[in-house]
C-alpha positions as CSV (number, residue, x, y, z in Angstrom):
1,M,-21.5,-80.2,24.4
2,K,-18.2,-78.9,26.0
3,V,-17.3,-79.2,29.9
4,K,-14.7,-76.6,31.0
5,Y,-13.6,-76.4,34.6
6,F,-11.7,-73.1,35.7
7,K,-9.7,-74.3,38.9
8,D,-8.8,-70.8,40.0
9,T,-12.5,-69.6,40.3
10,D,-14.0,-73.4,41.0
11,T,-16.3,-72.8,38.1
12,A,-17.8,-75.3,36.0
13,L,-19.1,-74.3,32.6
14,L,-21.3,-76.7,30.2
15,E,-21.5,-75.4,26.9
16,F,-24.4,-76.9,25.0
17,S,-24.4,-74.9,21.6
18,N,-22.3,-72.0,20.3
19,R,-25.5,-69.7,19.6
20,P,-25.1,-66.2,20.8
21,I,-26.3,-65.6,24.4
22,Q,-29.2,-63.4,24.8
23,E,-30.1,-63.7,28.6
24,T,-28.7,-65.0,31.7
25,Q,-30.8,-66.1,34.4
26,A,-29.6,-67.0,37.9
27,V,-31.2,-70.2,39.2
28,N,-29.6,-69.7,42.7
29,E,-26.6,-67.8,43.7
30,N,-24.2,-70.5,42.3
31,V,-25.9,-71.6,39.0
32,Y,-26.5,-69.4,36.0
33,L,-28.5,-70.4,32.7
34,D,-27.5,-68.6,29.4
35,L,-30.2,-68.5,26.8
36,D,-30.3,-67.7,23.3
37,A,-32.8,-65.1,21.7
38,A,-35.5,-68.0,21.2
39,G,-35.1,-69.1,25.0
40,N,-32.9,-72.2,24.2
41,L,-30.2,-73.3,26.6
42,V,-26.7,-72.1,25.6
43,S,-24.7,-72.7,28.6
44,L,-24.8,-73.7,32.3
45,T,-22.5,-72.0,34.8
46,I,-21.9,-73.4,38.1
47,E,-20.0,-71.4,40.9
48,H,-18.2,-73.0,43.6
49,A,-18.4,-76.3,41.6
50,T,-16.4,-78.6,43.7
51,H,-18.4,-78.0,46.6
52,T,-21.8,-78.2,44.8
53,T,-21.2,-80.9,42.4
54,T,-19.2,-84.3,42.2
55,L,-16.3,-82.5,40.1
56,P,-13.7,-83.7,39.1
57,E,-15.7,-86.7,38.3
58,V,-17.4,-86.5,34.9
59,V,-19.1,-89.4,33.4
60,V,-20.7,-89.3,29.9
61,Q,-23.1,-91.9,29.1
62,Q,-24.8,-92.3,25.7
63,F,-27.8,-94.4,25.3
64,D,-29.6,-95.7,22.1
65,H,-33.0,-95.2,21.6
66,Q,-34.5,-98.7,21.7
67,V,-37.6,-100.4,23.1
68,A,-37.1,-103.1,25.5
69,P,-38.1,-106.7,24.3
């Protein structure tokens, strides 16, 4: 996964795969989903990112799949 931020347009791009984009769907006027031919999420675009998210803070957490004792 890649997270890219374009300061000049205040746009955040989260890339989940490098599969070709078949379709783009608007969630609202600031959020767009890019899907591949099978309907899988390829990327997510957020316009006006600093106003609608907590950018520039990005935190990545990884959790191991374990059962609590």
